[in-house]
N, CA, C and O atoms as a Maestro MAE file, in Angstrom:
{
 s_m_m2io_version
 :::
 2.0.0
}

f_m_ct {
 s_m_title
 :::
 protein
 m_atom[312] {
  # First column is atom index #
  i_m_mmod_type
  r_m_x_coord
  r_m_y_coord
  r_m_z_coord
  i_m_residue_number
  s_m_chain_name
  s_m_pdb_residue_name
  s_m_pdb_atom_name
  i_m_atomic_number
  :::
  1 25 56.995 141.901 98.878 1 A "UNK " " N  " 7
  2 3 56.727 140.438 98.446 1 A "UNK " " CA " 6
  3 2 56.072 140.852 97.203 1 A "UNK " " C  " 6
  4 15 55.263 141.755 96.989 1 A "UNK " " O  " 8
  5 25 56.769 139.721 96.202 2 A "UNK " " N  " 7
  6 3 55.908 139.933 95.091 2 A "UNK " " CA " 6
  7 2 55.557 137.962 94.459 2 A "UNK " " C  " 6
  8 15 56.213 136.938 94.653 2 A "UNK " " O  " 8
  9 25 54.480 138.165 93.830 3 A "UNK " " N  " 7
  10 3 53.725 136.789 93.537 3 A "UNK " " CA " 6
  11 2 54.628 136.702 91.847 3 A "UNK " " C  " 6
  12 15 55.264 137.493 91.150 3 A "UNK " " O  " 8
  13 25 54.258 135.419 91.778 4 A "UNK " " N  " 7
  14 3 55.068 134.523 90.004 4 A "UNK " " CA " 6
  15 2 54.975 133.669 89.975 4 A "UNK " " C  " 6
  16 15 54.765 132.882 90.898 4 A "UNK " " O  " 8
  17 25 55.094 133.493 88.902 5 A "UNK " " N  " 7
  18 3 54.539 132.000 88.200 5 A "UNK " " CA " 6
  19 2 56.120 131.463 87.866 5 A "UNK " " C  " 6
  20 15 57.038 132.113 87.368 5 A "UNK " " O  " 8
  21 25 56.110 129.940 88.350 6 A "UNK " " N  " 7
  22 3 57.221 129.055 87.880 6 A "UNK " " CA " 6
  23 2 56.654 128.023 86.269 6 A "UNK " " C  " 6
  24 15 55.543 127.748 85.818 6 A "UNK " " O  " 8
  25 25 57.818 127.768 85.900 7 A "UNK " " N  " 7
  26 3 57.640 127.188 84.292 7 A "UNK " " CA " 6
  27 2 56.405 126.229 84.280 7 A "UNK " " C  " 6
  28 15 55.751 126.117 83.243 7 A "UNK " " O  " 8
  29 25 56.027 125.443 85.560 8 A "UNK " " N  " 7
  30 3 55.298 124.880 85.731 8 A "UNK " " CA " 6
  31 2 53.898 125.359 85.677 8 A "UNK " " C  " 6
  32 15 53.004 124.684 85.167 8 A "UNK " " O  " 8
  33 25 53.662 126.811 86.334 9 A "UNK " " N  " 7
  34 3 52.560 127.599 86.536 9 A "UNK " " CA " 6
  35 2 52.142 127.198 88.092 9 A "UNK " " C  " 6
  36 15 50.955 127.036 88.372 9 A "UNK " " O  " 8
  37 25 52.974 127.078 88.884 10 A "UNK " " N  " 7
  38 3 52.696 126.900 90.247 10 A "UNK " " CA " 6
  39 2 53.098 128.288 90.795 10 A "UNK " " C  " 6
  40 15 54.142 128.742 90.326 10 A "UNK " " O  " 8
  41 25 52.263 129.248 91.966 11 A "UNK " " N  " 7
  42 3 52.464 130.015 91.932 11 A "UNK " " CA " 6
  43 2 53.421 130.254 93.220 11 A "UNK " " C  " 6
  44 15 53.318 129.521 94.203 11 A "UNK " " O  " 8
  45 25 54.158 131.090 93.175 12 A "UNK " " N  " 7
  46 3 55.377 131.483 94.391 12 A "UNK " " CA " 6
  47 2 55.349 133.046 94.882 12 A "UNK " " C  " 6
  48 15 54.993 133.954 94.131 12 A "UNK " " O  " 8
  49 25 55.692 133.210 95.990 13 A "UNK " " N  " 7
  50 3 56.034 134.498 96.597 13 A "UNK " " CA " 6
  51 2 57.261 134.934 96.746 13 A "UNK " " C  " 6
  52 15 57.671 134.175 97.625 13 A "UNK " " O  " 8
  53 25 57.950 135.494 96.541 14 A "UNK " " N  " 7
  54 3 59.603 136.105 96.686 14 A "UNK " " CA " 6
  55 2 59.166 136.924 97.757 14 A "UNK " " C  " 6
  56 15 58.172 137.647 97.818 14 A "UNK " " O  " 8
  57 25 60.090 136.696 98.626 15 A "UNK " " N  " 7
  58 3 60.092 138.452 99.777 15 A "UNK " " CA " 6
  59 2 61.628 138.602 100.619 15 A "UNK " " C  " 6
  60 15 62.339 137.662 100.976 15 A "UNK " " O  " 8
  61 25 61.861 139.889 100.788 16 A "UNK " " N  " 7
  62 3 63.329 139.790 101.176 16 A "UNK " " CA " 6
  63 2 63.848 139.185 102.425 16 A "UNK " " C  " 6
  64 15 62.697 138.818 102.663 16 A "UNK " " O  " 8
  65 25 64.462 138.774 103.365 17 A "UNK " " N  " 7
  66 3 64.665 138.623 104.424 17 A "UNK " " CA " 6
  67 2 65.965 138.922 105.342 17 A "UNK " " C  " 6
  68 15 66.963 138.428 104.816 17 A "UNK " " O  " 8
  69 25 66.206 139.492 106.386 18 A "UNK " " N  " 7
  70 3 67.068 140.106 106.883 18 A "UNK " " CA " 6
  71 2 67.567 139.074 107.671 18 A "UNK " " C  " 6
  72 15 66.803 138.851 108.610 18 A "UNK " " O  " 8
  73 25 68.472 138.414 107.660 19 A "UNK " " N  " 7
  74 3 68.995 137.060 108.343 19 A "UNK " " CA " 6
  75 2 70.132 137.104 108.952 19 A "UNK " " C  " 6
  76 15 70.631 138.174 108.605 19 A "UNK " " O  " 8
  77 25 70.996 136.452 109.817 20 A "UNK " " N  " 7
  78 3 71.839 136.549 110.749 20 A "UNK " " CA " 6
  79 2 73.400 137.189 110.578 20 A "UNK " " C  " 6
  80 15 74.122 136.274 110.181 20 A "UNK " " O  " 8
  81 25 74.004 138.176 110.707 21 A "UNK " " N  " 7
  82 3 75.286 138.828 110.805 21 A "UNK " " CA " 6
  83 2 74.731 139.560 109.177 21 A "UNK " " C  " 6
  84 15 75.465 139.357 108.210 21 A "UNK " " O  " 8
  85 25 73.377 140.422 108.968 22 A "UNK " " N  " 7
  86 3 73.409 140.798 108.368 22 A "UNK " " CA " 6
  87 2 73.483 140.511 106.978 22 A "UNK " " C  " 6
  88 15 73.930 141.401 106.254 22 A "UNK " " O  " 8
  89 25 73.196 139.637 106.565 23 A "UNK " " N  " 7
  90 3 72.811 138.976 105.168 23 A "UNK " " CA " 6
  91 2 71.591 139.102 104.627 23 A "UNK " " C  " 6
  92 15 70.652 138.663 105.291 23 A "UNK " " O  " 8
  93 25 71.366 139.604 103.565 24 A "UNK " " N  " 7
  94 3 70.619 139.552 103.135 24 A "UNK " " CA " 6
  95 2 69.829 138.235 102.275 24 A "UNK " " C  " 6
  96 15 70.508 137.926 101.296 24 A "UNK " " O  " 8
  97 25 68.390 137.280 102.430 25 A "UNK " " N  " 7
  98 3 68.150 136.386 101.598 25 A "UNK " " CA " 6
  99 2 66.663 136.666 101.069 25 A "UNK " " C  " 6
  100 15 65.653 137.124 101.604 25 A "UNK " " O  " 8
  101 25 67.009 136.127 99.606 26 A "UNK " " N  " 7
  102 3 65.490 136.348 99.120 26 A "UNK " " CA " 6
  103 2 65.211 134.846 99.378 26 A "UNK " " C  " 6
  104 15 65.999 133.909 99.246 26 A "UNK " " O  " 8
  105 25 63.551 134.816 99.885 27 A "UNK " " N  " 7
  106 3 62.947 133.760 100.482 27 A "UNK " " CA " 6
  107 2 61.957 133.445 99.493 27 A "UNK " " C  " 6
  108 15 61.086 134.310 99.412 27 A "UNK " " O  " 8
  109 25 61.784 132.167 98.478 28 A "UNK " " N  " 7
  110 3 60.604 131.626 98.095 28 A "UNK " " CA " 6
  111 2 59.920 130.757 98.557 28 A "UNK " " C  " 6
  112 15 60.445 129.720 98.963 28 A "UNK " " O  " 8
  113 25 58.311 130.995 98.624 29 A "UNK " " N  " 7
  114 3 57.333 130.314 99.330 29 A "UNK " " CA " 6
  115 2 56.589 130.203 98.264 29 A "UNK " " C  " 6
  116 15 56.230 131.133 97.542 29 A "UNK " " O  " 8
  117 25 56.235 128.593 98.087 30 A "UNK " " N  " 7
  118 3 55.022 128.038 97.299 30 A "UNK " " CA " 6
  119 2 53.878 128.243 97.525 30 A "UNK " " C  " 6
  120 15 53.577 127.636 98.552 30 A "UNK " " O  " 8
  121 25 52.953 128.844 97.072 31 A "UNK " " N  " 7
  122 3 51.435 128.810 97.420 31 A "UNK " " CA " 6
  123 2 50.747 127.945 97.666 31 A "UNK " " C  " 6
  124 15 49.779 128.079 98.414 31 A "UNK " " O  " 8
  125 25 51.159 126.540 96.947 32 A "UNK " " N  " 7
  126 3 50.523 125.613 97.461 32 A "UNK " " CA " 6
  127 2 51.617 124.084 97.788 32 A "UNK " " C  " 6
  128 15 52.501 123.636 97.058 32 A "UNK " " O  " 8
  129 25 51.315 123.755 98.649 33 A "UNK " " N  " 7
  130 3 52.498 122.214 98.775 33 A "UNK " " CA " 6
  131 2 53.209 122.563 100.153 33 A "UNK " " C  " 6
  132 15 53.397 121.807 101.106 33 A "UNK " " O  " 8
  133 25 53.630 124.192 99.986 34 A "UNK " " N  " 7
  134 3 54.375 124.422 101.715 34 A "UNK " " CA " 6
  135 2 56.075 124.854 101.174 34 A "UNK " " C  " 6
  136 15 56.848 125.488 101.893 34 A "UNK " " O  " 8
  137 25 56.383 124.408 99.916 35 A "UNK " " N  " 7
  138 3 58.145 124.287 100.076 35 A "UNK " " CA " 6
  139 2 58.720 125.483 100.432 35 A "UNK " " C  " 6
  140 15 58.121 126.407 99.882 35 A "UNK " " O  " 8
  141 25 59.425 125.771 100.967 36 A "UNK " " N  " 7
  142 3 60.309 127.505 101.090 36 A "UNK " " CA " 6
  143 2 61.923 126.495 100.997 36 A "UNK " " C  " 6
  144 15 62.544 125.601 101.573 36 A "UNK " " O  " 8
  145 25 61.987 127.700 99.488 37 A "UNK " " N  " 7
  146 3 63.213 127.928 99.107 37 A "UNK " " CA " 6
  147 2 64.011 129.181 99.716 37 A "UNK " " C  " 6
  148 15 63.300 130.029 100.256 37 A "UNK " " O  " 8
  149 25 65.494 129.425 99.698 38 A "UNK " " N  " 7
  150 3 65.979 131.014 99.497 38 A "UNK " " CA " 6
  151 2 67.261 130.919 98.934 38 A "UNK " " C  " 6
  152 15 67.883 129.857 98.905 38 A "UNK " " O  " 8
  153 25 67.670 131.940 98.503 39 A "UNK " " N  " 7
  154 3 68.593 132.550 97.742 39 A "UNK " " CA " 6
  155 2 69.041 133.940 98.352 39 A "UNK " " C  " 6
  156 15 68.335 134.663 99.055 39 A "UNK " " O  " 8
  157 25 70.641 134.236 97.864 40 A "UNK " " N  " 7
  158 3 71.618 135.079 99.085 40 A "UNK " " CA " 6
  159 2 70.999 136.653 98.095 40 A "UNK " " C  " 6
  160 15 70.476 136.472 96.996 40 A "UNK " " O  " 8
  161 25 71.073 137.327 98.364 41 A "UNK " " N  " 7
  162 3 71.272 138.696 97.715 41 A "UNK " " CA " 6
  163 2 72.352 139.928 98.010 41 A "UNK " " C  " 6
  164 15 72.900 140.403 99.005 41 A "UNK " " O  " 8
  165 25 72.344 140.119 96.890 42 A "UNK " " N  " 7
  166 3 73.600 141.134 97.133 42 A "UNK " " CA " 6
  167 2 73.968 142.677 98.173 42 A "UNK " " C  " 6
  168 15 74.956 143.358 98.448 42 A "UNK " " O  " 8
  169 25 72.036 142.653 98.586 43 A "UNK " " N  " 7
  170 3 71.681 144.224 99.235 43 A "UNK " " CA " 6
  171 2 72.483 143.625 100.188 43 A "UNK " " C  " 6
  172 15 72.694 142.421 100.332 43 A "UNK " " O  " 8
  173 25 73.127 145.020 101.144 44 A "UNK " " N  " 7
  174 3 72.940 145.283 102.800 44 A "UNK " " CA " 6
  175 2 72.161 145.363 103.718 44 A "UNK " " C  " 6
  176 15 72.255 145.108 104.919 44 A "UNK " " O  " 8
  177 25 70.972 145.925 102.772 45 A "UNK " " N  " 7
  178 3 69.815 146.457 104.202 45 A "UNK " " CA " 6
  179 2 68.486 146.036 103.502 45 A "UNK " " C  " 6
  180 15 68.316 145.992 102.284 45 A "UNK " " O  " 8
  181 25 67.486 145.707 104.554 46 A "UNK " " N  " 7
  182 3 66.324 145.517 103.734 46 A "UNK " " CA " 6
  183 2 65.616 146.481 102.345 46 A "UNK " " C  " 6
  184 15 64.946 146.076 101.396 46 A "UNK " " O  " 8
  185 25 66.078 147.881 102.690 47 A "UNK " " N  " 7
  186 3 66.030 148.854 102.038 47 A "UNK " " CA " 6
  187 2 66.176 148.202 100.762 47 A "UNK " " C  " 6
  188 15 65.249 147.763 100.082 47 A "UNK " " O  " 8
  189 25 67.596 148.161 100.439 48 A "UNK " " N  " 7
  190 3 68.114 147.989 99.422 48 A "UNK " " CA " 6
  191 2 67.577 147.014 98.669 48 A "UNK " " C  " 6
  192 15 67.278 147.245 97.498 48 A "UNK " " O  " 8
  193 25 67.335 145.509 99.367 49 A "UNK " " N  " 7
  194 3 67.009 144.473 98.953 49 A "UNK " " CA " 6
  195 2 65.371 144.490 98.562 49 A "UNK " " C  " 6
  196 15 64.914 143.775 97.670 49 A "UNK " " O  " 8
  197 25 64.737 145.215 99.190 50 A "UNK " " N  " 7
  198 3 63.536 145.363 98.541 50 A "UNK " " CA " 6
  199 2 63.352 146.340 97.017 50 A "UNK " " C  " 6
  200 15 62.385 146.397 96.258 50 A "UNK " " O  " 8
  201 25 64.594 146.993 96.952 51 A "UNK " " N  " 7
  202 3 64.516 147.888 95.909 51 A "UNK " " CA " 6
  203 2 65.043 146.738 94.793 51 A "UNK " " C  " 6
  204 15 64.680 146.685 93.618 51 A "UNK " " O  " 8
  205 25 65.900 145.918 95.399 52 A "UNK " " N  " 7
  206 3 66.439 144.777 94.181 52 A "UNK " " CA " 6
  207 2 65.618 144.249 93.649 52 A "UNK " " C  " 6
  208 15 65.460 144.343 92.432 52 A "UNK " " O  " 8
  209 25 64.514 143.212 94.795 53 A "UNK " " N  " 7
  210 3 63.642 142.329 94.351 53 A "UNK " " CA " 6
  211 2 62.555 143.305 93.026 53 A "UNK " " C  " 6
  212 15 62.124 142.762 92.009 53 A "UNK " " O  " 8
  213 25 62.276 144.973 93.437 54 A "UNK " " N  " 7
  214 3 61.681 145.848 92.876 54 A "UNK " " CA " 6
  215 2 62.473 145.666 91.210 54 A "UNK " " C  " 6
  216 15 61.694 145.625 90.257 54 A "UNK " " O  " 8
  217 25 63.267 145.612 91.058 55 A "UNK " " N  " 7
  218 3 63.872 145.554 89.566 55 A "UNK " " CA " 6
  219 2 63.927 144.066 88.796 55 A "UNK " " C  " 6
  220 15 63.947 143.922 87.574 55 A "UNK " " O  " 8
  221 25 63.945 143.165 89.632 56 A "UNK " " N  " 7
  222 3 63.791 141.788 88.806 56 A "UNK " " CA " 6
  223 2 62.498 141.603 88.018 56 A "UNK " " C  " 6
  224 15 61.379 141.952 88.395 56 A "UNK " " O  " 8
  225 25 62.785 141.057 86.971 57 A "UNK " " N  " 7
  226 3 61.525 140.561 86.396 57 A "UNK " " CA " 6
  227 2 60.844 138.892 86.775 57 A "UNK " " C  " 6
  228 15 61.443 138.143 87.547 57 A "UNK " " O  " 8
  229 25 59.734 138.556 86.205 58 A "UNK " " N  " 7
  230 3 59.458 137.184 86.461 58 A "UNK " " CA " 6
  231 2 60.650 136.079 85.954 58 A "UNK " " C  " 6
  232 15 60.848 135.025 86.557 58 A "UNK " " O  " 8
  233 25 61.274 136.422 84.961 59 A "UNK " " N  " 7
  234 3 62.032 135.461 84.152 59 A "UNK " " CA " 6
  235 2 63.251 135.711 84.923 59 A "UNK " " C  " 6
  236 15 64.093 134.823 84.790 59 A "UNK " " O  " 8
  237 25 63.580 136.708 85.715 60 A "UNK " " N  " 7
  238 3 64.727 136.823 86.733 60 A "UNK " " CA " 6
  239 2 65.018 135.949 87.788 60 A "UNK " " C  " 6
  240 15 66.003 135.252 88.034 60 A "UNK " " O  " 8
  241 25 63.113 136.284 88.806 61 A "UNK " " N  " 7
  242 3 62.918 135.444 89.655 61 A "UNK " " CA " 6
  243 2 62.746 134.317 89.483 61 A "UNK " " C  " 6
  244 15 63.109 133.575 90.396 61 A "UNK " " O  " 8
  245 25 62.081 133.655 88.167 62 A "UNK " " N  " 7
  246 3 62.248 132.108 88.356 62 A "UNK " " CA " 6
  247 2 63.536 131.655 88.378 62 A "UNK " " C  " 6
  248 15 63.909 130.841 89.223 62 A "UNK " " O  " 8
  249 25 64.431 132.212 87.321 63 A "UNK " " N  " 7
  250 3 65.958 132.112 87.404 63 A "UNK " " CA " 6
  251 2 66.513 131.660 88.737 63 A "UNK " " C  " 6
  252 15 66.869 130.565 89.174 63 A "UNK " " O  " 8
  253 25 66.446 133.198 89.357 64 A "UNK " " N  " 7
  254 3 66.851 132.606 90.961 64 A "UNK " " CA " 6
  255 2 66.022 131.539 91.813 64 A "UNK " " C  " 6
  256 15 66.545 130.950 92.759 64 A "UNK " " O  " 8
  257 25 64.777 131.339 91.446 65 A "UNK " " N  " 7
  258 3 64.019 130.216 92.602 65 A "UNK " " CA " 6
  259 2 65.095 128.974 91.504 65 A "UNK " " C  " 6
  260 15 65.522 128.104 92.263 65 A "UNK " " O  " 8
  261 25 65.429 128.802 90.480 66 A "UNK " " N  " 7
  262 3 66.032 127.748 90.361 66 A "UNK " " CA " 6
  263 2 67.188 127.227 90.732 66 A "UNK " " C  " 6
  264 15 67.640 126.083 90.798 66 A "UNK " " O  " 8
  265 25 67.673 128.547 91.019 67 A "UNK " " N  " 7
  266 3 69.210 128.546 91.792 67 A "UNK " " CA " 6
  267 2 69.078 128.316 93.341 67 A "UNK " " C  " 6
  268 15 69.944 127.853 94.084 67 A "UNK " " O  " 8
  269 25 68.113 128.636 93.595 68 A "UNK " " N  " 7
  270 3 67.737 128.857 94.901 68 A "UNK " " CA " 6
  271 2 67.578 127.224 95.740 68 A "UNK " " C  " 6
  272 15 67.044 126.286 95.148 68 A "UNK " " O  " 8
  273 25 68.204 127.061 97.387 69 A "UNK " " N  " 7
  274 3 68.416 126.027 98.108 69 A "UNK " " CA " 6
  275 2 67.218 126.368 99.404 69 A "UNK " " C  " 6
  276 15 66.872 127.377 100.019 69 A "UNK " " O  " 8
  277 25 66.828 124.880 99.405 70 A "UNK " " N  " 7
  278 3 65.596 124.717 99.928 70 A "UNK " " CA " 6
  279 2 66.244 124.994 101.500 70 A "UNK " " C  " 6
  280 15 67.414 124.822 101.841 70 A "UNK " " O  " 8
  281 25 64.993 125.523 102.421 71 A "UNK " " N  " 7
  282 3 65.264 125.803 103.231 71 A "UNK " " CA " 6
  283 2 65.453 124.796 104.503 71 A "UNK " " C  " 6
  284 15 64.382 124.241 104.747 71 A "UNK " " O  " 8
  285 25 66.360 124.452 105.263 72 A "UNK " " N  " 7
  286 3 66.649 123.552 105.822 72 A "UNK " " CA " 6
  287 2 66.712 123.968 107.433 72 A "UNK " " C  " 6
  288 15 67.843 124.083 107.907 72 A "UNK " " O  " 8
  289 25 65.647 124.184 108.245 73 A "UNK " " N  " 7
  290 3 65.238 124.267 109.305 73 A "UNK " " CA " 6
  291 2 65.161 122.873 110.154 73 A "UNK " " C  " 6
  292 15 64.522 121.900 109.752 73 A "UNK " " O  " 8
  293 25 65.703 122.893 111.058 74 A "UNK " " N  " 7
  294 3 65.219 121.888 111.866 74 A "UNK " " CA " 6
  295 2 64.923 122.224 113.392 74 A "UNK " " C  " 6
  296 15 65.820 122.582 114.156 74 A "UNK " " O  " 8
  297 25 63.792 122.104 113.719 75 A "UNK " " N  " 7
  298 3 63.269 122.471 115.116 75 A "UNK " " CA " 6
  299 2 64.101 122.399 116.572 75 A "UNK " " C  " 6
  300 15 64.387 123.211 117.452 75 A "UNK " " O  " 8
  301 25 64.407 120.469 116.243 76 A "UNK " " N  " 7
  302 3 64.695 120.016 116.804 76 A "UNK " " CA " 6
  303 2 66.384 120.493 117.503 76 A "UNK " " C  " 6
  304 15 66.980 120.019 118.470 76 A "UNK " " O  " 8
  305 25 66.753 121.521 116.618 77 A "UNK " " N  " 7
  306 3 68.602 122.096 116.928 77 A "UNK " " CA " 6
  307 2 68.012 123.250 118.557 77 A "UNK " " C  " 6
  308 15 68.629 123.512 119.590 77 A "UNK " " O  " 8
  309 25 66.435 123.715 118.033 78 A "UNK " " N  " 7
  310 3 66.802 124.406 119.297 78 A "UNK " " CA " 6
  311 2 65.795 124.028 120.370 78 A "UNK " " C  " 6
  312 15 65.904 124.487 121.507 78 A "UNK " " O  " 8
  :::
 }
 m_bond[311] {
  # First column is bond index #
  i_m_from
  i_m_to
  i_m_order
  :::
  1 1 2 1
  2 2 3 1
  3 3 4 2
  4 3 5 1
  5 5 6 1
  6 6 7 1
  7 7 8 2
  8 7 9 1
  9 9 10 1
  10 10 11 1
  11 11 12 2
  12 11 13 1
  13 13 14 1
  14 14 15 1
  15 15 16 2
  16 15 17 1
  17 17 18 1
  18 18 19 1
  19 19 20 2
  20 19 21 1
  21 21 22 1
  22 22 23 1
  23 23 24 2
  24 23 25 1
  25 25 26 1
  26 26 27 1
  27 27 28 2
  28 27 29 1
  29 29 30 1
  30 30 31 1
  31 31 32 2
  32 31 33 1
  33 33 34 1
  34 34 35 1
  35 35 36 2
  36 35 37 1
  37 37 38 1
  38 38 39 1
  39 39 40 2
  40 39 41 1
  41 41 42 1
  42 42 43 1
  43 43 44 2
  44 43 45 1
  45 45 46 1
  46 46 47 1
  47 47 48 2
  48 47 49 1
  49 49 50 1
  50 50 51 1
  51 51 52 2
  52 51 53 1
  53 53 54 1
  54 54 55 1
  55 55 56 2
  56 55 57 1
  57 57 58 1
  58 58 59 1
  59 59 60 2
  60 59 61 1
  61 61 62 1
  62 62 63 1
  63 63 64 2
  64 63 65 1
  65 65 66 1
  66 66 67 1
  67 67 68 2
  68 67 69 1
  69 69 70 1
  70 70 71 1
  71 71 72 2
  72 71 73 1
  73 73 74 1
  74 74 75 1
  75 75 76 2
  76 75 77 1
  77 77 78 1
  78 78 79 1
  79 79 80 2
  80 79 81 1
  81 81 82 1
  82 82 83 1
  83 83 84 2
  84 83 85 1
  85 85 86 1
  86 86 87 1
  87 87 88 2
  88 87 89 1
  89 89 90 1
  90 90 91 1
  91 91 92 2
  92 91 93 1
  93 93 94 1
  94 94 95 1
  95 95 96 2
  96 95 97 1
  97 97 98 1
  98 98 99 1
  99 99 100 2
  100 99 101 1
  101 101 102 1
  102 102 103 1
  103 103 104 2
  104 103 105 1
  105 105 106 1
  106 106 107 1
  107 107 108 2
  108 107 109 1
  109 109 110 1
  110 110 111 1
  111 111 112 2
  112 111 113 1
  113 113 114 1
  114 114 115 1
  115 115 116 2
  116 115 117 1
  117 117 118 1
  118 118 119 1
  119 119 120 2
  120 119 121 1
  121 121 122 1
  122 122 123 1
  123 123 124 2
  124 123 125 1
  125 125 126 1
  126 126 127 1
  127 127 128 2
  128 127 129 1
  129 129 130 1
  130 130 131 1
  131 131 132 2
  132 131 133 1
  133 133 134 1
  134 134 135 1
  135 135 136 2
  136 135 137 1
  137 137 138 1
  138 138 139 1
  139 139 140 2
  140 139 141 1
  141 141 142 1
  142 142 143 1
  143 143 144 2
  144 143 145 1
  145 145 146 1
  146 146 147 1
  147 147 148 2
  148 147 149 1
  149 149 150 1
  150 150 151 1
  151 151 152 2
  152 151 153 1
  153 153 154 1
  154 154 155 1
  155 155 156 2
  156 155 157 1
  157 157 158 1
  158 158 159 1
  159 159 160 2
  160 159 161 1
  161 161 162 1
  162 162 163 1
  163 163 164 2
  164 163 165 1
  165 165 166 1
  166 166 167 1
  167 167 168 2
  168 167 169 1
  169 169 170 1
  170 170 171 1
  171 171 172 2
  172 171 173 1
  173 173 174 1
  174 174 175 1
  175 175 176 2
  176 175 177 1
  177 177 178 1
  178 178 179 1
  179 179 180 2
  180 179 181 1
  181 181 182 1
  182 182 183 1
  183 183 184 2
  184 183 185 1
  185 185 186 1
  186 186 187 1
  187 187 188 2
  188 187 189 1
  189 189 190 1
  190 190 191 1
  191 191 192 2
  192 191 193 1
  193 193 194 1
  194 194 195 1
  195 195 196 2
  196 195 197 1
  197 197 198 1
  198 198 199 1
  199 199 200 2
  200 199 201 1
  201 201 202 1
  202 202 203 1
  203 203 204 2
  204 203 205 1
  205 205 206 1
  206 206 207 1
  207 207 208 2
  208 207 209 1
  209 209 210 1
  210 210 211 1
  211 211 212 2
  212 211 213 1
  213 213 214 1
  214 214 215 1
  215 215 216 2
  216 215 217 1
  217 217 218 1
  218 218 219 1
  219 219 220 2
  220 219 221 1
  221 221 222 1
  222 222 223 1
  223 223 224 2
  224 223 225 1
  225 225 226 1
  226 226 227 1
  227 227 228 2
  228 227 229 1
  229 229 230 1
  230 230 231 1
  231 231 232 2
  232 231 233 1
  233 233 234 1
  234 234 235 1
  235 235 236 2
  236 235 237 1
  237 237 238 1
  238 238 239 1
  239 239 240 2
  240 239 241 1
  241 241 242 1
  242 242 243 1
  243 243 244 2
  244 243 245 1
  245 245 246 1
  246 246 247 1
  247 247 248 2
  248 247 249 1
  249 249 250 1
  250 250 251 1
  251 251 252 2
  252 251 253 1
  253 253 254 1
  254 254 255 1
  255 255 256 2
  256 255 257 1
  257 257 258 1
  258 258 259 1
  259 259 260 2
  260 259 261 1
  261 261 262 1
  262 262 263 1
  263 263 264 2
  264 263 265 1
  265 265 266 1
  266 266 267 1
  267 267 268 2
  268 267 269 1
  269 269 270 1
  270 270 271 1
  271 271 272 2
  272 271 273 1
  273 273 274 1
  274 274 275 1
  275 275 276 2
  276 275 277 1
  277 277 278 1
  278 278 279 1
  279 279 280 2
  280 279 281 1
  281 281 282 1
  282 282 283 1
  283 283 284 2
  284 283 285 1
  285 285 286 1
  286 286 287 1
  287 287 288 2
  288 287 289 1
  289 289 290 1
  290 290 291 1
  291 291 292 2
  292 291 293 1
  293 293 294 1
  294 294 295 1
  295 295 296 2
  296 295 297 1
  297 297 298 1
  298 298 299 1
  299 299 300 2
  300 299 301 1
  301 301 302 1
  302 302 303 1
  303 303 304 2
  304 303 305 1
  305 305 306 1
  306 306 307 1
  307 307 308 2
  308 307 309 1
  309 309 310 1
  310 310 311 1
  311 311 312 2
  :::
 }
}
């Protein structure tokens, strides 16, 4: 997990997540406000995803955050 600031000074956390069908996602969580976004990762395993995240600098994380999609969790589906 990594903490970083977006261009507006808002603090975010980025963490890899093993999703369905072996897909790895990079999940972005705003430290204030509750926003959650996600971005696919190239990694196939959690260990690879953690290495991929460790190699990203804050600028790369900000770029991925801008490209990320909102987490579309609808609890009514379950």
